[in-house]
Structures are given as structure tokens and as C-alpha cells.
C-alpha positions as CSV (number, residue, x, y, z in Angstrom):
1,M,0.0,0.0,0.0
2,P,1.5,3.4,-1.0
3,N,2.4,5.9,1.7
4,E,-0.5,8.3,1.5
5,S,1.8,11.3,2.3
6,L,3.7,10.6,-0.9
7,I,0.7,10.9,-3.2
8,P,0.7,14.3,-4.7
9,E,-2.4,16.4,-4.4
10,T,-3.5,19.3,-6.6
11,T,-5.9,22.1,-6.0
12,L,-8.2,23.0,-8.9
13,T,-10.6,25.8,-9.6
14,L,-13.4,24.8,-12.0
15,Q,-16.6,26.2,-13.2
16,V,-19.0,23.2,-12.8
17,N,-22.6,23.7,-14.1
18,G,-22.2,27.5,-13.8
19,T,-20.7,27.5,-10.3
20,T,-17.1,28.2,-9.5
21,T,-15.7,25.4,-7.4
22,Q,-12.3,24.9,-5.7
23,V,-11.4,21.4,-4.8
24,T,-8.2,19.6,-3.7
25,C,-7.7,16.0,-5.0
26,D,-5.2,13.3,-5.6
27,A,-3.3,14.2,-8.8
28,R,-4.3,10.8,-10.2
29,T,-8.0,11.5,-9.9
30,T,-10.1,11.4,-13.1
31,L,-12.6,14.0,-13.9
32,L,-15.3,11.4,-13.6
33,D,-14.2,10.4,-10.0
34,L,-13.9,14.1,-9.1
35,L,-17.5,14.8,-10.3
36,R,-19.0,11.7,-8.7
37,E,-17.0,11.2,-5.5
38,R,-16.0,14.7,-4.5
39,L,-18.7,16.9,-6.0
40,R,-21.5,14.4,-5.7
41,L,-22.7,14.9,-9.3
42,T,-23.6,11.3,-10.1
43,G,-25.3,11.9,-13.4
44,A,-22.2,10.8,-15.4
45,K,-21.9,7.1,-14.9
46,K,-18.8,4.9,-14.5
47,G,-19.4,2.3,-17.2
48,C,-16.3,0.7,-18.7
49,N,-13.9,3.2,-17.1
50,R,-11.8,2.9,-20.4
51,G,-13.4,5.5,-22.6
52,E,-15.3,2.9,-24.7
53,C,-19.0,3.2,-23.6
54,G,-19.7,7.0,-23.3
55,A,-21.7,6.6,-20.1
56,C,-19.5,9.3,-18.5
57,T,-19.8,11.9,-21.3
58,V,-19.7,15.5,-20.0
59,H,-18.8,18.8,-21.7
60,L,-15.4,20.2,-21.0
61,D,-15.0,23.8,-22.2
62,G,-17.9,23.2,-24.6
63,R,-16.5,19.9,-26.0
64,R,-17.9,16.5,-25.2
65,V,-15.4,14.2,-23.5
66,N,-15.3,10.9,-21.7
67,A,-14.7,12.0,-18.2
68,C,-13.1,8.7,-17.2
69,M,-10.3,9.5,-19.6
70,V,-9.5,13.0,-18.4
71,L,-7.3,13.7,-15.4
72,A,-8.9,16.2,-13.2
73,A,-5.6,18.0,-12.7
74,S,-5.7,18.9,-16.4
75,T,-9.0,20.7,-16.0
76,D,-7.9,23.6,-13.8
77,G,-9.6,26.8,-15.0
78,S,-12.0,24.9,-17.2
79,E,-15.8,24.9,-17.5
80,V,-17.5,21.5,-17.0
81,T,-21.1,20.8,-17.7
82,T,-22.8,17.7,-16.6
83,V,-26.3,16.4,-17.2
84,E,-27.3,18.0,-13.9
85,G,-26.4,21.4,-15.3
86,L,-28.5,21.3,-18.5
87,A,-31.9,22.2,-17.0
88,R,-32.5,26.0,-16.5
89,D,-35.0,27.5,-14.1
90,G,-36.7,24.2,-13.5
91,E,-37.2,23.6,-17.2
92,L,-35.6,20.5,-18.8
93,H,-33.1,21.1,-21.6
94,P,-34.8,20.5,-25.0
95,V,-32.7,17.3,-25.5
96,Q,-33.7,16.0,-22.1
97,Q,-37.4,16.6,-23.0
98,A,-36.9,15.0,-26.4
99,F,-35.5,11.8,-24.7
100,I,-38.6,11.6,-22.6
101,D,-40.9,12.3,-25.5
102,A,-39.3,9.7,-27.7
103,D,-39.0,7.2,-24.9
104,A,-35.3,7.1,-25.7
105,L,-34.3,5.1,-22.6
106,Q,-34.9,1.8,-21.0
107,C,-32.7,1.0,-18.0
108,G,-31.5,4.6,-18.0
109,F,-27.8,3.9,-17.2
110,C,-26.5,5.3,-20.4
111,T,-29.0,8.1,-20.7
112,P,-27.0,11.0,-19.1
113,G,-24.1,10.3,-21.3
114,Q,-26.3,9.9,-24.3
115,I,-28.0,13.2,-23.6
116,M,-24.7,15.0,-23.1
117,S,-23.4,13.5,-26.4
118,A,-26.7,14.4,-28.1
119,V,-26.3,18.1,-27.0
120,G,-22.8,18.1,-28.4
121,C,-23.9,16.4,-31.6
122,I,-26.5,19.1,-32.2
123,Q,-24.1,21.9,-31.3
124,E,-21.5,20.5,-33.7
125,G,-24.0,20.4,-36.5
126,H,-24.0,16.7,-37.0
127,T,-27.8,16.2,-37.4
128,G,-28.3,16.3,-41.2
129,S,-29.7,12.8,-41.3
130,N,-30.6,9.8,-39.1
131,D,-27.4,8.1,-40.4
132,E,-25.3,11.1,-39.5
133,I,-26.8,11.3,-36.0
134,R,-26.1,7.5,-35.5
135,E,-22.5,7.9,-36.7
136,W,-21.8,10.9,-34.4
137,M,-23.5,9.3,-31.5
138,S,-21.7,5.9,-32.0
139,G,-19.3,6.5,-29.1
140,N,-22.2,6.0,-26.7
141,I,-23.3,2.5,-26.1
142,C,-26.9,1.6,-25.1
143,R,-26.9,-2.0,-23.9
144,C,-30.7,-2.0,-24.0
145,S,-30.6,-1.1,-27.7
146,A,-32.8,2.0,-27.6
147,Y,-30.9,3.4,-30.6
148,P,-33.9,4.1,-32.8
149,Q,-35.5,6.2,-30.1
150,I,-32.2,7.9,-29.2
151,A,-31.7,8.9,-32.8
152,A,-35.3,10.1,-33.0
153,A,-34.9,12.2,-29.9
154,V,-31.7,13.8,-31.3
155,E,-33.5,14.5,-34.6
156,A,-36.5,16.0,-32.8
157,A,-34.3,18.2,-30.5
158,A,-32.4,19.4,-33.5
159,G,-35.6,20.6,-35.1
160,K,-35.7,17.8,-37.6
161,G,-38.4,15.6,-36.1
162,R,-40.4,13.2,-38.2
């Protein structure tokens, strides 16, 4: 067992869901673990913990990332948005509402990551067709296979509903 006093710590200042937060953590901590364990924002899920499933997708400085693959220490001064930060004034984000309307979830485990990726997909302009949406959402796995509903929700939220 490593000597705890030899593990380097770092102090970070982040803007998380619009709130400036200062936190000290082990320099080896991932952004996902920082969000879930230190900041108690449990929307981003720990799926594969290898960057393969997308369950931990968050936005880092406006760009979608797998939080399990980002060291928290590299995010000092950054802006992080999690699924908890999408709603405004008690109103769901249009993508969150579209997921509900399209019944784009089953077990719900992947849903927060799917929603964050969908928001990114729309912001990046990758919603020209159902095939394009599926391609740009392909980094997010749904083990329940709700892909048709997920693509329909993204299409609807992008203003291209059926």
C-alpha cells in the first residue's frame, strides 16, 4: 500500500454547471471520479472506465469528452457541464425533454451520457440525417438497444423531427 503522504495532491478551480468550485484532490483522480465522489454529481456514470462506452460523457470547455479519460488535474480553470447542469430555471433542456418524449431510454444507465453527447452532436451540427446522427453518437453504447428512439430524440431536439 502506498504511503498516503507521498501521493501528490492538486488544487483546482473549475466552473461546474455554472458554479465556481475549488477542490483539492489526488493528482491521479479522473474528472469522472472528481465529479461523482468529491462533488456528488452522479449523473455521469462509470461504465467501462476505459473510454469505450460513453456513459461518463460531459462537456469540458464546450466539447464532449469521456470524463473517465481526463485527469482532473488537467481541467484547472476549465468549464464543465454535466447532465445535472443542463436544465434551466426548473425547465428541462430540449434534449432531455426529447429523450422523454421519444421514450429514448430503457434502463437509464447510459441516458445521461447519451444526452450530453446528443447536445454536443447538435451543437457541432451533425444532425443532417438519421445516419449522420447515429455515426456521431456511435461513441455512446446503449446495452438496451434503444438506438432508434435515441436517434429520433436527437433528430427532434435538433428541429428535424419526423
